[in-house]
C-alpha positions, -999 to +999 in steps of 0.1 A: +614+067+203+647+085+199+654+082+236+647+045+234+671+041+205+697+060+224+696+033+251+674+048+278+651+025+297+613+028+300+615+043+335+642+068+325+622+080+295+590+082+316+608+104+342+622+126+315+589+130+297+568+131+329+547+101+320+543+065+333+569+039+323+540+017+313+529+044+288+564+045+274+564+007+270+530+008+252+544+035+228+574+013+220+553-018+215+529+001+192+557+015+172+571-021+168+537-033+156+536-005+131+570-014+117+557-049+109+537-032+081+569-019+065+583-054+060+584-067+025+586-101+008+611-087-018+647-099-018+672-072-012+703-074-034+720-040-027+720-019+005+737+015+005+742+038+034+753+074+032+760+101+057+757+139+057+783+162+070+778+198+080+804+224+087+798+245+118+815+279+116+845+266+096+858+233+081+875+224+114+842+219+132+823+190+115+791+174+126+777+143+110+744+125+112+733+092+097+700+074+095+697+038+083+663+024+073+664-013+062+637-030+043+635-066+056+616-097+048+586-109+069+605-135+089+635-114+098+643-106+134+669-079+126+661-043+137+644-022+111+656+012+122+689+024+134+698+060+141+733+074+149+745+108+156+782+116+156+799+149+164+836+153+157+857+178+175+889+186+155 
């Protein structure tokens, strides 16, 4: 799933993992169906995102990682999960 979220296509992921691109497509579709169970009828009034920073060696080398999981209503077409990794070189 991470490779797909990073923008790789089914065929690229299949080559990387050594499986059929059809298998990759089935995995992605299955994951999408499973996400449907996470949707909620509740109305969201506040959304907060936070990030974590880690110092590597010293404070000049910072690496950050953020993961956003959004609870959405049943009729929403917005993506449920977004992952982002950011590495900063100072």
